[in-house]
Structure formats: C-alpha cells, structure tokens
PDB file of the backbone (N, CA, C, O) and the ligand in Angstrom, with CONECT records:
HET     ZN  A 101       1
ATOM      1  N   MET A   1     -16.343 -37.703 -31.804  1.00  0.00           N
ATOM      2  CA  MET A   1     -15.833 -36.993 -30.633  1.00  0.00           C
ATOM      3  C   MET A   1     -16.771 -37.224 -29.447  1.00  0.00           C
ATOM      4  O   MET A   1     -17.987 -37.106 -29.596  1.00  0.00           O
ATOM      5  N   PRO A   2     -16.244 -37.540 -28.314  1.00  0.00           N
ATOM      6  CA  PRO A   2     -17.118 -37.811 -27.164  1.00  0.00           C
ATOM      7  C   PRO A   2     -17.744 -36.546 -26.592  1.00  0.00           C
ATOM      8  O   PRO A   2     -17.208 -35.445 -26.720  1.00  0.00           O
ATOM      9  N   ILE A   3     -18.899 -36.742 -25.956  1.00  0.00           N
ATOM     10  CA  ILE A   3     -19.577 -35.627 -25.288  1.00  0.00           C
ATOM     11  C   ILE A   3     -19.205 -35.654 -23.803  1.00  0.00           C
ATOM     12  O   ILE A   3     -19.260 -36.701 -23.158  1.00  0.00           O
ATOM     13  N   TYR A   4     -18.832 -34.510 -23.281  1.00  0.00           N
ATOM     14  CA  TYR A   4     -18.535 -34.395 -21.865  1.00  0.00           C
ATOM     15  C   TYR A   4     -19.517 -33.431 -21.223  1.00  0.00           C
ATOM     16  O   TYR A   4     -19.973 -32.468 -21.840  1.00  0.00           O
ATOM     17  N   GLU A   5     -19.825 -33.718 -19.971  1.00  0.00           N
ATOM     18  CA  GLU A   5     -20.782 -32.885 -19.251  1.00  0.00           C
ATOM     19  C   GLU A   5     -20.024 -31.973 -18.295  1.00  0.00           C
ATOM     20  O   GLU A   5     -19.077 -32.392 -17.630  1.00  0.00           O
ATOM     21  N   TYR A   6     -20.455 -30.735 -18.242  1.00  0.00           N
ATOM     22  CA  TYR A   6     -19.828 -29.750 -17.366  1.00  0.00           C
ATOM     23  C   TYR A   6     -20.890 -29.085 -16.504  1.00  0.00           C
ATOM     24  O   TYR A   6     -22.048 -28.952 -16.900  1.00  0.00           O
ATOM     25  N   ALA A   7     -20.471 -28.674 -15.322  1.00  0.00           N
ATOM     26  CA  ALA A   7     -21.391 -27.987 -14.421  1.00  0.00           C
ATOM     27  C   ALA A   7     -20.740 -26.711 -13.922  1.00  0.00           C
ATOM     28  O   ALA A   7     -19.561 -26.691 -13.568  1.00  0.00           O
ATOM     29  N   CYS A   8     -21.530 -25.647 -13.901  1.00  0.00           N
ATOM     30  CA  CYS A   8     -21.045 -24.361 -13.418  1.00  0.00           C
ATOM     31  C   CYS A   8     -21.415 -24.217 -11.942  1.00  0.00           C
ATOM     32  O   CYS A   8     -22.581 -24.350 -11.570  1.00  0.00           O
ATOM     33  N   SER A   9     -20.423 -23.948 -11.116  1.00  0.00           N
ATOM     34  CA  SER A   9     -20.698 -23.828  -9.687  1.00  0.00           C
ATOM     35  C   SER A   9     -21.289 -22.467  -9.342  1.00  0.00           C
ATOM     36  O   SER A   9     -21.805 -22.281  -8.241  1.00  0.00           O
ATOM     37  N   ASP A  10     -21.223 -21.542 -10.243  1.00  0.00           N
ATOM     38  CA  ASP A  10     -21.751 -20.209  -9.964  1.00  0.00           C
ATOM     39  C   ASP A  10     -23.253 -20.123 -10.194  1.00  0.00           C
ATOM     40  O   ASP A  10     -23.982 -19.588  -9.358  1.00  0.00           O
ATOM     41  N   CYS A  11     -23.718 -20.646 -11.320  1.00  0.00           N
ATOM     42  CA  CYS A  11     -25.151 -20.533 -11.611  1.00  0.00           C
ATOM     43  C   CYS A  11     -25.820 -21.906 -11.642  1.00  0.00           C
ATOM     44  O   CYS A  11     -27.007 -22.014 -11.949  1.00  0.00           O
ATOM     45  N   ASN A  12     -25.058 -22.957 -11.326  1.00  0.00           N
ATOM     46  CA  ASN A  12     -25.578 -24.318 -11.244  1.00  0.00           C
ATOM     47  C   ASN A  12     -26.138 -24.850 -12.562  1.00  0.00           C
ATOM     48  O   ASN A  12     -26.913 -25.807 -12.564  1.00  0.00           O
ATOM     49  N   SER A  13     -25.757 -24.248 -13.659  1.00  0.00           N
ATOM     50  CA  SER A  13     -26.223 -24.792 -14.926  1.00  0.00           C
ATOM     51  C   SER A  13     -25.313 -25.932 -15.363  1.00  0.00           C
ATOM     52  O   SER A  13     -24.123 -25.962 -15.050  1.00  0.00           O
ATOM     53  N   LYS A  14     -25.907 -26.862 -16.091  1.00  0.00           N
ATOM     54  CA  LYS A  14     -25.134 -27.967 -16.644  1.00  0.00           C
ATOM     55  C   LYS A  14     -25.238 -27.908 -18.155  1.00  0.00           C
ATOM     56  O   LYS A  14     -26.274 -27.538 -18.708  1.00  0.00           O
ATOM     57  N   PHE A  15     -24.162 -28.273 -18.808  1.00  0.00           N
ATOM     58  CA  PHE A  15     -24.180 -28.268 -20.262  1.00  0.00           C
ATOM     59  C   PHE A  15     -23.225 -29.330 -20.773  1.00  0.00           C
ATOM     60  O   PHE A  15     -22.368 -29.826 -20.041  1.00  0.00           O
ATOM     61  N   GLU A  16     -23.389 -29.663 -22.027  1.00  0.00           N
ATOM     62  CA  GLU A  16     -22.544 -30.689 -22.623  1.00  0.00           C
ATOM     63  C   GLU A  16     -21.740 -30.087 -23.761  1.00  0.00           C
ATOM     64  O   GLU A  16     -22.196 -29.189 -24.470  1.00  0.00           O
ATOM     65  N   LEU A  17     -20.555 -30.598 -23.912  1.00  0.00           N
ATOM     66  CA  LEU A  17     -19.683 -30.134 -24.987  1.00  0.00           C
ATOM     67  C   LEU A  17     -19.089 -31.322 -25.716  1.00  0.00           C
ATOM     68  O   LEU A  17     -18.743 -32.337 -25.111  1.00  0.00           O
ATOM     69  N   LEU A  18     -18.979 -31.178 -27.011  1.00  0.00           N
ATOM     70  CA  LEU A  18     -18.215 -32.138 -27.791  1.00  0.00           C
ATOM     71  C   LEU A  18     -16.763 -31.699 -27.765  1.00  0.00           C
ATOM     72  O   LEU A  18     -16.418 -30.603 -28.208  1.00  0.00           O
ATOM     73  N   ARG A  19     -15.929 -32.566 -27.243  1.00  0.00           N
ATOM     74  CA  ARG A  19     -14.520 -32.198 -27.156  1.00  0.00           C
ATOM     75  C   ARG A  19     -13.667 -33.406 -27.475  1.00  0.00           C
ATOM     76  O   ARG A  19     -14.089 -34.552 -27.315  1.00  0.00           O
ATOM     77  N   SER A  20     -12.473 -33.129 -27.922  1.00  0.00           N
ATOM     78  CA  SER A  20     -11.548 -34.224 -28.117  1.00  0.00           C
ATOM     79  C   SER A  20     -11.117 -34.745 -26.746  1.00  0.00           C
ATOM     80  O   SER A  20     -11.242 -34.053 -25.735  1.00  0.00           O
ATOM     81  N   PHE A  21     -10.621 -35.948 -26.732  1.00  0.00           N
ATOM     82  CA  PHE A  21     -10.241 -36.575 -25.469  1.00  0.00           C
ATOM     83  C   PHE A  21      -9.231 -35.732 -24.704  1.00  0.00           C
ATOM     84  O   PHE A  21      -9.305 -35.630 -23.480  1.00  0.00           O
ATOM     85  N   GLY A  22      -8.304 -35.136 -25.409  1.00  0.00           N
ATOM     86  CA  GLY A  22      -7.260 -34.337 -24.770  1.00  0.00           C
ATOM     87  C   GLY A  22      -7.765 -33.078 -24.108  1.00  0.00           C
ATOM     88  O   GLY A  22      -7.109 -32.517 -23.231  1.00  0.00           O
ATOM     89  N   GLU A  23      -8.949 -32.631 -24.536  1.00  0.00           N
ATOM     90  CA  GLU A  23      -9.507 -31.412 -23.977  1.00  0.00           C
ATOM     91  C   GLU A  23     -10.518 -31.680 -22.870  1.00  0.00           C
ATOM     92  O   GLU A  23     -11.042 -30.745 -22.264  1.00  0.00           O
ATOM     93  N   ALA A  24     -10.787 -32.934 -22.611  1.00  0.00           N
ATOM     94  CA  ALA A  24     -11.895 -33.297 -21.722  1.00  0.00           C
ATOM     95  C   ALA A  24     -11.791 -32.669 -20.344  1.00  0.00           C
ATOM     96  O   ALA A  24     -12.797 -32.241 -19.779  1.00  0.00           O
ATOM     97  N   ASP A  25     -10.588 -32.611 -19.799  1.00  0.00           N
ATOM     98  CA  ASP A  25     -10.436 -32.113 -18.440  1.00  0.00           C
ATOM     99  C   ASP A  25     -10.115 -30.630 -18.373  1.00  0.00           C
ATOM    100  O   ASP A  25      -9.881 -30.082 -17.296  1.00  0.00           O
ATOM    101  N   LYS A  26     -10.107 -29.995 -19.516  1.00  0.00           N
ATOM    102  CA  LYS A  26      -9.876 -28.556 -19.495  1.00  0.00           C
ATOM    103  C   LYS A  26     -11.131 -27.828 -19.041  1.00  0.00           C
ATOM    104  O   LYS A  26     -12.247 -28.332 -19.168  1.00  0.00           O
ATOM    105  N   GLU A  27     -10.920 -26.633 -18.512  1.00  0.00           N
ATOM    106  CA  GLU A  27     -12.058 -25.847 -18.081  1.00  0.00           C
ATOM    107  C   GLU A  27     -12.917 -25.455 -19.280  1.00  0.00           C
ATOM    108  O   GLU A  27     -12.420 -25.263 -20.389  1.00  0.00           O
ATOM    109  N   ALA A  28     -14.212 -25.344 -19.027  1.00  0.00           N
ATOM    110  CA  ALA A  28     -15.123 -24.882 -20.064  1.00  0.00           C
ATOM    111  C   ALA A  28     -15.790 -23.604 -19.579  1.00  0.00           C
ATOM    112  O   ALA A  28     -15.953 -23.399 -18.376  1.00  0.00           O
ATOM    113  N   ALA A  29     -16.165 -22.768 -20.498  1.00  0.00           N
ATOM    114  CA  ALA A  29     -16.843 -21.531 -20.123  1.00  0.00           C
ATOM    115  C   ALA A  29     -18.341 -21.787 -20.055  1.00  0.00           C
ATOM    116  O   ALA A  29     -18.938 -22.329 -20.984  1.00  0.00           O
ATOM    117  N   CYS A  30     -18.934 -21.388 -18.940  1.00  0.00           N
ATOM    118  CA  CYS A  30     -20.373 -21.553 -18.770  1.00  0.00           C
ATOM    119  C   CYS A  30     -21.133 -20.702 -19.800  1.00  0.00           C
ATOM    120  O   CYS A  30     -20.859 -19.511 -19.944  1.00  0.00           O
ATOM    121  N   PRO A  31     -22.087 -21.318 -20.513  1.00  0.00           N
ATOM    122  CA  PRO A  31     -22.848 -20.555 -21.507  1.00  0.00           C
ATOM    123  C   PRO A  31     -23.777 -19.520 -20.868  1.00  0.00           C
ATOM    124  O   PRO A  31     -24.195 -18.571 -21.532  1.00  0.00           O
ATOM    125  N   GLN A  32     -24.098 -19.696 -19.597  1.00  0.00           N
ATOM    126  CA  GLN A  32     -24.999 -18.764 -18.914  1.00  0.00           C
ATOM    127  C   GLN A  32     -24.262 -17.543 -18.386  1.00  0.00           C
ATOM    128  O   GLN A  32     -24.622 -16.408 -18.696  1.00  0.00           O
ATOM    129  N   CYS A  33     -23.237 -17.780 -17.591  1.00  0.00           N
ATOM    130  CA  CYS A  33     -22.578 -16.670 -16.912  1.00  0.00           C
ATOM    131  C   CYS A  33     -21.122 -16.509 -17.330  1.00  0.00           C
ATOM    132  O   CYS A  33     -20.441 -15.582 -16.890  1.00  0.00           O
ATOM    133  N   HIS A  34     -20.652 -17.413 -18.177  1.00  0.00           N
ATOM    134  CA  HIS A  34     -19.294 -17.355 -18.732  1.00  0.00           C
ATOM    135  C   HIS A  34     -18.206 -17.525 -17.680  1.00  0.00           C
ATOM    136  O   HIS A  34     -17.045 -17.186 -17.911  1.00  0.00           O
ATOM    137  N   ASN A  35     -18.586 -18.044 -16.541  1.00  0.00           N
ATOM    138  CA  ASN A  35     -17.567 -18.385 -15.571  1.00  0.00           C
ATOM    139  C   ASN A  35     -17.056 -19.785 -15.848  1.00  0.00           C
ATOM    140  O   ASN A  35     -17.582 -20.505 -16.697  1.00  0.00           O
ATOM    141  N   HIS A  36     -16.044 -20.146 -15.127  1.00  0.00           N
ATOM    142  CA  HIS A  36     -15.405 -21.441 -15.324  1.00  0.00           C
ATOM    143  C   HIS A  36     -16.306 -22.573 -14.816  1.00  0.00           C
ATOM    144  O   HIS A  36     -16.793 -22.537 -13.686  1.00  0.00           O
ATOM    145  N   ALA A  37     -16.510 -23.553 -15.653  1.00  0.00           N
ATOM    146  CA  ALA A  37     -17.309 -24.709 -15.273  1.00  0.00           C
ATOM    147  C   ALA A  37     -16.418 -25.945 -15.289  1.00  0.00           C
ATOM    148  O   ALA A  37     -15.509 -26.063 -16.110  1.00  0.00           O
ATOM    149  N   GLU A  38     -16.694 -26.849 -14.379  1.00  0.00           N
ATOM    150  CA  GLU A  38     -15.851 -28.035 -14.290  1.00  0.00           C
ATOM    151  C   GLU A  38     -16.544 -29.252 -14.871  1.00  0.00           C
ATOM    152  O   GLU A  38     -17.771 -29.350 -14.879  1.00  0.00           O
ATOM    153  N   ARG A  39     -15.746 -30.157 -15.345  1.00  0.00           N
ATOM    154  CA  ARG A  39     -16.278 -31.372 -15.933  1.00  0.00           C
ATOM    155  C   ARG A  39     -16.980 -32.210 -14.874  1.00  0.00           C
ATOM    156  O   ARG A  39     -16.492 -32.361 -13.754  1.00  0.00           O
ATOM    157  N   VAL A  40     -18.126 -32.746 -15.246  1.00  0.00           N
ATOM    158  CA  VAL A  40     -18.878 -33.621 -14.359  1.00  0.00           C
ATOM    159  C   VAL A  40     -18.549 -35.061 -14.715  1.00  0.00           C
ATOM    160  O   VAL A  40     -18.728 -35.482 -15.858  1.00  0.00           O
ATOM    161  N   VAL A  41     -18.075 -35.800 -13.752  1.00  0.00           N
ATOM    162  CA  VAL A  41     -17.719 -37.186 -14.036  1.00  0.00           C
ATOM    163  C   VAL A  41     -18.608 -38.176 -13.288  1.00  0.00           C
ATOM    164  O   VAL A  41     -18.387 -39.385 -13.351  1.00  0.00           O
ATOM    165  N   SER A  42     -19.616 -37.659 -12.579  1.00  0.00           N
ATOM    166  CA  SER A  42     -20.419 -38.521 -11.716  1.00  0.00           C
ATOM    167  C   SER A  42     -21.209 -39.570 -12.494  1.00  0.00           C
ATOM    168  O   SER A  42     -21.527 -40.631 -11.957  1.00  0.00           O
ATOM    169  N   VAL A  43     -21.525 -39.281 -13.745  1.00  0.00           N
ATOM    170  CA  VAL A  43     -22.306 -40.213 -14.557  1.00  0.00           C
ATOM    171  C   VAL A  43     -21.632 -41.577 -14.617  1.00  0.00           C
ATOM    172  O   VAL A  43     -22.289 -42.618 -14.642  1.00  0.00           O
ATOM    173  N   CYS A  44     -20.336 -41.543 -14.638  1.00  0.00           N
ATOM    174  CA  CYS A  44     -19.603 -42.769 -14.909  1.00  0.00           C
ATOM    175  C   CYS A  44     -18.623 -43.132 -13.794  1.00  0.00           C
ATOM    176  O   CYS A  44     -17.708 -43.926 -14.011  1.00  0.00           O
ATOM    177  N   ALA A  45     -18.804 -42.566 -12.623  1.00  0.00           N
ATOM    178  CA  ALA A  45     -17.773 -42.706 -11.621  1.00  0.00           C
ATOM    179  C   ALA A  45     -18.153 -43.593 -10.443  1.00  0.00           C
ATOM    180  O   ALA A  45     -17.332 -43.836  -9.559  1.00  0.00           O
ATOM    181  N   SER A  46     -19.396 -44.079 -10.425  1.00  0.00           N
ATOM    182  CA  SER A  46     -19.812 -45.001  -9.378  1.00  0.00           C
ATOM    183  C   SER A  46     -19.627 -44.427  -7.977  1.00  0.00           C
ATOM    184  O   SER A  46     -18.979 -45.028  -7.121  1.00  0.00           O
ATOM    185  N   PHE A  47     -20.206 -43.263  -7.767  1.00  0.00           N
ATOM    186  CA  PHE A  47     -20.203 -42.673  -6.443  1.00  0.00           C
ATOM    187  C   PHE A  47     -21.600 -42.793  -5.828  1.00  0.00           C
ATOM    188  O   PHE A  47     -22.600 -42.878  -6.540  1.00  0.00           O
ATOM    189  N   SER A  48     -21.646 -42.797  -4.516  1.00  0.00           N
ATOM    190  CA  SER A  48     -22.938 -42.773  -3.859  1.00  0.00           C
ATOM    191  C   SER A  48     -22.843 -41.887  -2.626  1.00  0.00           C
ATOM    192  O   SER A  48     -21.753 -41.591  -2.136  1.00  0.00           O
ATOM    193  N   LYS A  49     -23.996 -41.473  -2.136  1.00  0.00           N
ATOM    194  CA  LYS A  49     -24.012 -40.624  -0.957  1.00  0.00           C
ATOM    195  C   LYS A  49     -23.962 -41.485   0.298  1.00  0.00           C
ATOM    196  O   LYS A  49     -24.671 -42.486   0.398  1.00  0.00           O
ATOM    197  N   ASN A  50     -23.134 -41.099   1.241  1.00  0.00           N
ATOM    198  CA  ASN A  50     -23.163 -41.781   2.524  1.00  0.00           C
ATOM    199  C   ASN A  50     -24.096 -41.048   3.478  1.00  0.00           C
ATOM    200  O   ASN A  50     -24.779 -40.106   3.077  1.00  0.00           O
ATOM    201  N   GLY A  51     -24.129 -41.468   4.722  1.00  0.00           N
ATOM    202  CA  GLY A  51     -25.086 -40.926   5.682  1.00  0.00           C
ATOM    203  C   GLY A  51     -24.952 -39.437   5.907  1.00  0.00           C
ATOM    204  O   GLY A  51     -25.939 -38.769   6.215  1.00  0.00           O
ATOM    205  N   SER A  52     -23.756 -38.907   5.760  1.00  0.00           N
ATOM    206  CA  SER A  52     -23.586 -37.478   6.014  1.00  0.00           C
ATOM    207  C   SER A  52     -23.619 -36.649   4.736  1.00  0.00           C
ATOM    208  O   SER A  52     -23.259 -35.472   4.741  1.00  0.00           O
ATOM    209  N   GLY A  53     -24.051 -37.267   3.648  1.00  0.00           N
ATOM    210  CA  GLY A  53     -24.245 -36.514   2.425  1.00  0.00           C
ATOM    211  C   GLY A  53     -22.995 -36.338   1.587  1.00  0.00           C
ATOM    212  O   GLY A  53     -23.021 -35.629   0.581  1.00  0.00           O
ATOM    213  N   GLU A  54     -21.906 -36.966   1.981  1.00  0.00           N
ATOM    214  CA  GLU A  54     -20.701 -36.863   1.169  1.00  0.00           C
ATOM    215  C   GLU A  54     -20.742 -37.907   0.058  1.00  0.00           C
ATOM    216  O   GLU A  54     -21.364 -38.960   0.203  1.00  0.00           O
ATOM    217  N   SER A  55     -20.089 -37.612  -1.025  1.00  0.00           N
ATOM    218  CA  SER A  55     -19.969 -38.577  -2.098  1.00  0.00           C
ATOM    219  C   SER A  55     -18.787 -39.496  -1.819  1.00  0.00           C
ATOM    220  O   SER A  55     -17.661 -39.046  -1.606  1.00  0.00           O
ATOM    221  N   VAL A  56     -19.067 -40.766  -1.826  1.00  0.00           N
ATOM    222  CA  VAL A  56     -17.995 -41.727  -1.565  1.00  0.00           C
ATOM    223  C   VAL A  56     -17.958 -42.751  -2.691  1.00  0.00           C
ATOM    224  O   VAL A  56     -18.997 -43.101  -3.250  1.00  0.00           O
ATOM    225  N   PRO A  57     -16.790 -43.222  -3.019  1.00  0.00           N
ATOM    226  CA  PRO A  57     -16.694 -44.246  -4.065  1.00  0.00           C
ATOM    227  C   PRO A  57     -17.321 -45.552  -3.599  1.00  0.00           C
ATOM    228  O   PRO A  57     -17.212 -45.932  -2.433  1.00  0.00           O
ATOM    229  N   VAL A  58     -17.975 -46.226  -4.524  1.00  0.00           N
ATOM    230  CA  VAL A  58     -18.553 -47.520  -4.194  1.00  0.00           C
ATOM    231  C   VAL A  58     -17.493 -48.587  -4.420  1.00  0.00           C
ATOM    232  O   VAL A  58     -17.079 -48.844  -5.551  1.00  0.00           O
ATOM    233  N   ALA A  59     -17.072 -49.189  -3.353  1.00  0.00           N
ATOM    234  CA  ALA A  59     -16.030 -50.203  -3.456  1.00  0.00           C
ATOM    235  C   ALA A  59     -16.648 -51.572  -3.705  1.00  0.00           C
ATOM    236  O   ALA A  59     -17.597 -51.967  -3.028  1.00  0.00           O
ATOM    237  N   GLY A  60     -16.122 -52.267  -4.645  1.00  0.00           N
ATOM    238  CA  GLY A  60     -16.533 -53.641  -4.869  1.00  0.00           C
ATOM    239  C   GLY A  60     -17.900 -53.803  -5.494  1.00  0.00           C
ATOM    240  O   GLY A  60     -18.459 -54.899  -5.470  1.00  0.00           O
ATOM    241  N   ALA A  61     -18.455 -52.738  -6.054  1.00  0.00           N
ATOM    242  CA  ALA A  61     -19.750 -52.851  -6.706  1.00  0.00           C
ATOM    243  C   ALA A  61     -19.610 -53.678  -7.979  1.00  0.00           C
ATOM    244  O   ALA A  61     -18.592 -53.620  -8.669  1.00  0.00           O
ATOM    245  N   GLY A  62     -20.645 -54.442  -8.272  1.00  0.00           N
ATOM    246  CA  GLY A  62     -20.610 -55.247  -9.479  1.00  0.00           C
ATOM    247  C   GLY A  62     -20.493 -54.356 -10.695  1.00  0.00           C
ATOM    248  O   GLY A  62     -21.270 -53.415 -10.862  1.00  0.00           O
ATOM    249  N   SER A  63     -19.543 -54.645 -11.527  1.00  0.00           N
ATOM    250  CA  SER A  63     -19.306 -53.777 -12.678  1.00  0.00           C
ATOM    251  C   SER A  63     -19.619 -54.491 -13.983  1.00  0.00           C
ATOM    252  O   SER A  63     -19.123 -55.586 -14.251  1.00  0.00           O
ATOM    253  N   SER A  64     -20.456 -53.841 -14.790  1.00  0.00           N
ATOM    254  CA  SER A  64     -20.735 -54.395 -16.104  1.00  0.00           C
ATOM    255  C   SER A  64     -20.255 -53.458 -17.190  1.00  0.00           C
ATOM    256  O   SER A  64     -20.434 -53.713 -18.381  1.00  0.00           O
ATOM    257  N   CYS A  65     -19.651 -52.386 -16.766  1.00  0.00           N
ATOM    258  CA  CYS A  65     -19.236 -51.366 -17.725  1.00  0.00           C
ATOM    259  C   CYS A  65     -17.760 -51.533 -18.058  1.00  0.00           C
ATOM    260  O   CYS A  65     -16.919 -51.590 -17.161  1.00  0.00           O
ATOM    261  N   GLY A  66     -17.454 -51.609 -19.315  1.00  0.00           N
ATOM    262  CA  GLY A  66     -16.095 -51.911 -19.721  1.00  0.00           C
ATOM    263  C   GLY A  66     -15.104 -50.792 -19.493  1.00  0.00           C
ATOM    264  O   GLY A  66     -13.915 -51.051 -19.304  1.00  0.00           O
ATOM    265  N   SER A  67     -15.569 -49.545 -19.505  1.00  0.00           N
ATOM    266  CA  SER A  67     -14.607 -48.459 -19.437  1.00  0.00           C
ATOM    267  C   SER A  67     -14.692 -47.658 -18.154  1.00  0.00           C
ATOM    268  O   SER A  67     -13.976 -46.671 -17.987  1.00  0.00           O
ATOM    269  N   CYS A  68     -15.567 -48.077 -17.240  1.00  0.00           N
ATOM    270  CA  CYS A  68     -15.607 -47.418 -15.952  1.00  0.00           C
ATOM    271  C   CYS A  68     -16.125 -48.410 -14.929  1.00  0.00           C
ATOM    272  O   CYS A  68     -16.399 -49.560 -15.274  1.00  0.00           O
ATOM    273  N   SER A  69     -16.267 -47.996 -13.680  1.00  0.00           N
ATOM    274  CA  SER A  69     -16.643 -48.926 -12.630  1.00  0.00           C
ATOM    275  C   SER A  69     -18.134 -48.900 -12.311  1.00  0.00           C
ATOM    276  O   SER A  69     -18.575 -49.538 -11.355  1.00  0.00           O
ATOM    277  N   ALA A  70     -18.908 -48.170 -13.100  1.00  0.00           N
ATOM    278  CA  ALA A  70     -20.329 -48.093 -12.829  1.00  0.00           C
ATOM    279  C   ALA A  70     -21.055 -49.355 -13.304  1.00  0.00           C
ATOM    280  O   ALA A  70     -20.633 -49.997 -14.266  1.00  0.00           O
ATOM    281  N   THR A  71     -22.132 -49.697 -12.631  1.00  0.00           N
ATOM    282  CA  THR A  71     -22.904 -50.863 -13.052  1.00  0.00           C
ATOM    283  C   THR A  71     -23.820 -50.517 -14.214  1.00  0.00           C
ATOM    284  O   THR A  71     -24.171 -51.380 -15.019  1.00  0.00           O
ATOM    285  N   SER A  72     -24.204 -49.252 -14.294  1.00  0.00           N
ATOM    286  CA  SER A  72     -25.030 -48.793 -15.396  1.00  0.00           C
ATOM    287  C   SER A  72     -24.471 -47.463 -15.854  1.00  0.00           C
ATOM    288  O   SER A  72     -24.297 -46.542 -15.057  1.00  0.00           O
ATOM    289  N   CYS A  73     -24.199 -47.370 -17.114  1.00  0.00           N
ATOM    290  CA  CYS A  73     -23.441 -46.210 -17.551  1.00  0.00           C
ATOM    291  C   CYS A  73     -23.986 -45.659 -18.854  1.00  0.00           C
ATOM    292  O   CYS A  73     -23.877 -46.300 -19.899  1.00  0.00           O
ATOM    293  N   SER A  74     -24.568 -44.479 -18.796  1.00  0.00           N
ATOM    294  CA  SER A  74     -25.140 -43.894 -19.999  1.00  0.00           C
ATOM    295  C   SER A  74     -24.056 -43.432 -20.961  1.00  0.00           C
ATOM    296  O   SER A  74     -24.283 -43.333 -22.167  1.00  0.00           O
ATOM    297  N   THR A  75     -22.878 -43.150 -20.420  1.00  0.00           N
ATOM    298  CA  THR A  75     -21.789 -42.717 -21.283  1.00  0.00           C
ATOM    299  C   THR A  75     -21.307 -43.857 -22.161  1.00  0.00           C
ATOM    300  O   THR A  75     -21.061 -43.691 -23.356  1.00  0.00           O
ATOM    301  N   CYS A  76     -21.179 -45.021 -21.533  1.00  0.00           N
ATOM    302  CA  CYS A  76     -20.671 -46.177 -22.268  1.00  0.00           C
ATOM    303  C   CYS A  76     -21.792 -46.953 -22.930  1.00  0.00           C
ATOM    304  O   CYS A  76     -21.528 -47.803 -23.781  1.00  0.00           O
ATOM    305  N   GLY A  77     -23.049 -46.683 -22.561  1.00  0.00           N
ATOM    306  CA  GLY A  77     -24.176 -47.371 -23.152  1.00  0.00           C
ATOM    307  C   GLY A  77     -24.374 -48.784 -22.676  1.00  0.00           C
ATOM    308  O   GLY A  77     -25.017 -49.583 -23.357  1.00  0.00           O
ATOM    309  N   LEU A  78     -23.828 -49.114 -21.505  1.00  0.00           N
ATOM    310  CA  LEU A  78     -24.011 -50.452 -20.980  1.00  0.00           C
ATOM    311  C   LEU A  78     -24.942 -50.440 -19.770  1.00  0.00           C
ATOM    312  O   LEU A  78     -25.215 -51.491 -19.191  1.00  0.00           O
TER     313      LEU A  78
HETATM  314 ZN    ZN A 101     -22.568 -20.343 -14.893  1.00  0.00          ZN2+
END
C-alpha cells in the first residue's frame, strides 16, 4: 500500500498514512488537532516558487520520473 503525505492547515503538522489508492485523495484526520488535513502532493508534482512566492508548475522540466513530472522523486525512488 502506498504512503501518502498529509498536511493540516490548522496546526501545520504533517503526517503520513498508508492508504489504498482509492482513498488517497480523501480527507484525513490530523493526529494533533483532529481537524481535516489535505493530501500533500508537492513531493511529486514539480512545482517551484516564482518571484511573488506563488507555486507554479514547472513547464518543460527534464523528467526522469516515470510516474510523475518531477526530475527527482522520493515517492517513485528515481
Ligand atoms: Zn492539525
């Protein structure tokens, strides 16, 4: 079962859960404050910060990862 990372916007804690693929995008309960935490996809999503601090997709970046567009991906191990 894959591990997914979640982040709580209320207490800023991050945690990982083993979930089936079908449950990956479902909300998770924060272990700290039990509020709703959202899945973090930044590890594998090839985003970068632009000048104004927004996250923007990296277009045309060299990709060596088979299952996502990141050049280095801890999720996929490439
Ligand atoms: Zn929390």
